[in-house]
Every structure is written in structure tokens, then in C-alpha cells.
Residue frames relative to the residue before (quaternion, step in Angstrom):
aa qw qx qy qz dx dy dz
M 1.0000 0.0000 0.0000 0.0000 0.00 0.00 0.00
T 0.0665 -0.7858 0.6147 0.0159 3.54 -0.97 0.91
I 0.0998 -0.7770 0.6209 0.0265 3.55 -0.94 0.98
P 0.3966 -0.6726 0.5550 0.2868 3.61 -0.84 0.86
A 0.4579 -0.7126 0.4559 0.2732 3.60 -0.60 1.12
Q 0.6345 0.5463 -0.3277 0.4378 3.57 1.08 -0.66
S 0.6183 0.5728 -0.3446 0.4134 3.62 1.19 -0.38
L 0.4938 0.6497 -0.4464 0.3672 3.62 1.20 -0.22
D 0.0915 -0.8059 0.5849 0.0062 3.56 -0.82 1.02
L 0.1679 -0.8126 0.5558 0.0506 3.54 -0.60 1.20
G 0.6006 -0.6151 0.3406 0.3807 3.56 1.28 0.25
D 0.7479 0.2652 -0.1834 0.5803 3.59 1.26 0.15
A 0.4682 -0.7216 0.4343 0.2674 3.61 -0.60 1.16
R 0.6645 0.4979 -0.3158 0.4591 3.62 0.94 -0.81
W 0.6634 0.4856 -0.3022 0.4825 3.57 0.96 -0.84
N 0.6002 0.5500 -0.3544 0.4601 3.62 1.03 -0.76
A 0.6757 0.4914 -0.2961 0.4630 3.60 0.84 -0.98
H 0.6561 0.5121 -0.3161 0.4553 3.60 0.95 -0.81
V 0.6679 0.4938 -0.3025 0.4675 3.59 0.93 -0.86
Q 0.6693 0.4873 -0.2981 0.4751 3.61 1.12 -0.59
S 0.5482 0.6401 -0.3846 0.3767 3.61 1.26 -0.31
A 0.7151 -0.4444 0.3320 0.4253 3.56 -1.35 0.13
D 0.5593 0.6129 -0.3915 0.3978 3.63 1.15 -0.47
F 0.7917 0.2444 -0.1134 0.5483 3.57 1.04 -0.77
L 0.8701 0.0370 -0.0053 0.4914 3.63 -0.27 -1.22
D 0.1919 -0.8152 0.5233 0.1575 3.61 1.18 -0.44
V 0.0139 -0.8636 0.5036 -0.0195 3.56 0.78 1.11
A 0.5603 0.5920 -0.4036 0.4156 3.62 1.14 -0.40
K 0.7526 0.3503 -0.1959 0.5220 3.61 1.03 -0.75
S 0.7885 0.1722 -0.0713 0.5861 3.60 1.11 -0.68
P 0.0758 -0.8761 0.4750 0.0331 3.58 0.41 1.22
E 0.7679 0.3437 -0.1885 0.5067 3.62 1.19 -0.28
I 0.2140 -0.6767 0.6825 0.1745 3.48 -1.35 0.53
R 0.0435 -0.8406 0.5382 -0.0418 3.57 -0.67 1.08
F 0.0866 -0.7518 0.6510 0.0598 3.53 -1.17 0.76
V 0.0825 -0.7744 0.6270 0.0197 3.56 -0.88 1.03
S 0.3146 -0.7688 0.5265 0.1811 3.58 -0.57 1.14
R 0.2485 -0.7728 0.5728 0.1138 3.56 -1.17 0.73
R 0.7803 -0.1783 0.1191 0.5875 3.58 1.03 -0.74
V 0.2898 -0.7279 0.5991 0.1650 3.52 -1.32 0.47
E 0.1421 -0.7690 0.6193 0.0700 3.55 -1.04 0.83
K 0.2767 -0.7518 0.5763 0.1620 3.59 -0.76 1.04
L 0.1484 -0.7627 0.6257 0.0691 3.53 -0.98 0.94
A 0.7461 -0.3852 0.2803 0.4652 3.58 -1.26 -0.11
G 0.8398 0.1964 -0.1463 0.4845 3.54 -1.20 0.64
S 0.7735 -0.3246 0.2648 0.4757 3.54 -0.90 -0.96
K 0.5259 0.6459 -0.3897 0.3929 3.59 1.22 0.48
G 0.0772 0.7808 -0.6181 0.0473 3.53 -1.29 0.46
R 0.3018 -0.7124 0.5918 0.2263 3.54 -1.36 -0.10
L 0.1735 -0.7553 0.6263 0.0848 3.51 -1.09 0.82
Y 0.1701 -0.7926 0.5832 0.0517 3.56 -0.59 1.22
G 0.2469 0.7783 -0.5526 0.1671 3.56 -0.95 0.82
D 0.5158 -0.6156 0.5053 0.3158 3.50 -1.40 -0.23
L 0.1715 -0.7749 0.6051 0.0628 3.54 -0.89 1.05
T 0.1100 -0.7845 0.6091 0.0386 3.56 -0.90 1.00
I 0.0633 0.7535 -0.6480 0.0914 3.54 -0.82 1.15
K 0.8492 0.0146 -0.0469 0.5259 3.55 -0.91 0.97
G 0.7104 -0.4891 0.2451 0.4427 3.56 1.03 0.85
V 0.6306 0.5000 -0.3334 0.4912 3.60 1.28 0.05
T 0.1696 -0.8013 0.5708 0.0579 3.57 -0.79 1.07
R 0.0212 0.7806 -0.6221 0.0568 3.55 -0.93 1.01
P 0.4975 -0.6277 0.4919 0.3414 3.59 -1.13 0.54
V 0.0122 -0.7794 0.6264 0.0019 3.56 -1.10 0.74
V 0.2448 -0.7249 0.6217 0.1675 3.52 -1.32 0.40
L 0.1821 -0.7704 0.6053 0.0838 3.55 -0.79 1.08
E 0.3365 -0.7050 0.5884 0.2085 3.56 -0.96 0.92
L 0.1862 -0.8113 0.5500 0.0677 3.59 -0.72 1.09
R 0.0412 -0.7466 0.6625 0.0445 3.52 -1.23 0.66
L 0.3578 -0.7170 0.5591 0.2127 3.56 -0.79 1.04
N 0.2610 -0.7775 0.5552 0.1380 3.57 -0.73 1.07
N 0.7595 -0.2286 0.1807 0.5816 3.55 0.96 -0.88
A 0.0696 -0.7486 0.6566 0.0607 3.53 -1.31 0.48
G 0.4370 0.6668 -0.5126 0.3188 3.54 -0.91 0.93
E 0.7476 -0.3583 0.2788 0.4848 3.53 -1.21 -0.46
H 0.4493 -0.6706 0.5216 0.2761 3.58 -0.92 0.95
P 0.4888 -0.7191 0.4049 0.2828 3.61 -0.70 1.02
I 0.7349 0.3736 -0.2341 0.5154 3.61 1.11 -0.49
R 0.7356 0.4335 -0.2349 0.4645 3.58 0.82 -0.98
K 0.2429 -0.8007 0.5023 0.2179 3.56 1.24 -0.57
T 0.5547 0.5297 -0.4245 0.4812 3.58 1.03 0.91
P 0.6512 -0.5016 0.3672 0.4354 3.63 -1.18 0.33
A 0.0324 0.8010 -0.5935 0.0716 3.56 -0.97 0.92
V 0.1221 -0.7632 0.6299 0.0765 3.51 -1.33 0.38
G 0.1218 -0.7918 0.5950 0.0642 3.58 -1.09 0.72
F 0.0630 -0.7908 0.6088 -0.0059 3.56 -1.01 0.91
T 0.2067 -0.6846 0.6694 0.2011 3.50 -1.38 0.32
A 0.0964 -0.7871 0.6089 0.0216 3.57 -0.90 1.01
T 0.0015 -0.8130 0.5812 -0.0351 3.58 -0.87 0.97
T 0.1126 0.7582 -0.6401 0.0520 3.52 -1.27 0.52
T 0.2688 -0.7096 0.6135 0.2187 3.55 -1.34 0.07
V 0.0416 -0.7876 0.6147 0.0041 3.58 -0.91 0.95
R 0.3917 -0.6662 0.5705 0.2781 3.54 -1.29 0.35
R 0.4430 -0.7177 0.4692 0.2616 3.57 -0.66 1.10
S 0.5980 0.5765 -0.3638 0.4215 3.60 1.10 -0.62
D 0.5837 0.5800 -0.3680 0.4331 3.61 1.16 -0.52
F 0.7288 0.3935 -0.2092 0.5198 3.58 1.24 -0.47
G 0.6095 -0.5950 0.3421 0.3968 3.58 1.21 0.40
V 0.5563 0.5588 -0.4015 0.4659 3.57 1.24 0.43
A 0.1853 0.8401 -0.4778 0.1780 3.54 0.37 1.27
A 0.3314 0.7674 -0.4987 0.2294 3.60 1.23 0.16
Y 0.8778 0.1174 -0.1198 0.4486 3.52 -1.16 0.90
L 0.3658 0.6973 -0.5304 0.3142 3.60 1.13 0.52
P 0.6463 -0.1960 -0.7369 -0.0293 1.73 -1.93 1.49
T 0.3668 0.7526 -0.4885 0.2457 3.62 1.24 0.06
V 0.7262 0.2508 -0.1607 0.6196 3.57 1.02 -0.86
G 0.5441 -0.6802 0.3900 0.2987 3.58 -0.74 1.07
D 0.4675 -0.6940 0.4933 0.2376 3.53 -1.24 0.61
E 0.6995 0.4796 -0.2827 0.4481 3.61 1.00 -0.73
L 0.1304 -0.7645 0.6294 0.0495 3.52 -1.06 0.94
D 0.2537 -0.7350 0.6089 0.1567 3.55 -0.84 0.98
V 0.1459 -0.7953 0.5876 0.0306 3.55 -0.76 1.14
R 0.0151 0.7741 -0.6319 0.0353 3.55 -0.96 0.95
I 0.0411 -0.7959 0.6032 -0.0307 3.54 -0.77 1.10
E 0.2047 -0.7454 0.6233 0.1187 3.55 -0.92 0.95
I 0.1062 -0.8179 0.5655 -0.0036 3.57 -0.66 1.16
E 0.0035 0.7589 -0.6511 0.0089 3.54 -0.99 0.92
A 0.0067 -0.7870 0.6161 -0.0309 3.55 -0.81 1.04
F 0.0203 0.8066 -0.5886 0.0497 3.54 -1.01 0.80
V 0.4973 -0.6027 0.5266 0.3348 3.50 -1.33 0.34
P 0.3998 -0.7249 0.4975 0.2591 3.60 -0.67 1.04
K 0.5596 -0.5819 0.4635 0.3652 3.54 -1.18 0.56
A 0.4926 -0.6778 0.4669 0.2828 3.55 -1.02 0.85
């Protein structure tokens, strides 16, 4: 999964610009945030773990995303098999070289990703 770092929206134009600056994400040098999955572990019920590597500001660290299956079945619009998950984790921004204003500005970032996967129509 790749996210353009400039697409992050914190609800305030000035704060968005500051977070995109060299103090934080430095989008001019590191325009993408990337997650590459390595393996999936099924747990009891609708739970699982997704292991992979997260890259922020050019620094890559291993992370584990906690998975929850939201639903599996026919996609209501596409009418093809689909599955939806919520993935969550907490990372420390300082682990990725984003240490501006610590400890005044918190170090932990709660990450939540909504995932929808489907079989494309033939």
C-alpha cells in the first residue's frame, strides 16, 4: 500500500503544510508512505495479524497490524466477491526520523486503515 504523504489531511491548512515540511514528513524528499506486507496470521474468530514493513520519511521499520474482518461476501455495487478489514497499530514517529518538537508533541501515532479487496469483473 502506498499513500502520497501530501494527501494526509489534518483538517487545518497551516497544520497540513507544517506536517509536510522538513520538520516532520519532508514530502519534498519523501513523497510516499509505504507498507509492504510480509505475512498474515489468522487468529480466533474474525481476528488476525498482518506483518510487514512500514516506510515513513525514507525509514523502514517492521510493524504488526491487528486485523478485524468486517465482512466477506458479494460486493453490493460490483456484484463480485469482496472482503473488508480494519487494520490498526501504534507506531512511534521518532522511530521513523520524525522527532520534531518531542516531547511537547506526542511520539505515538495511532494508525487505522480500512481495507476493501474484491475480485475484479472479468
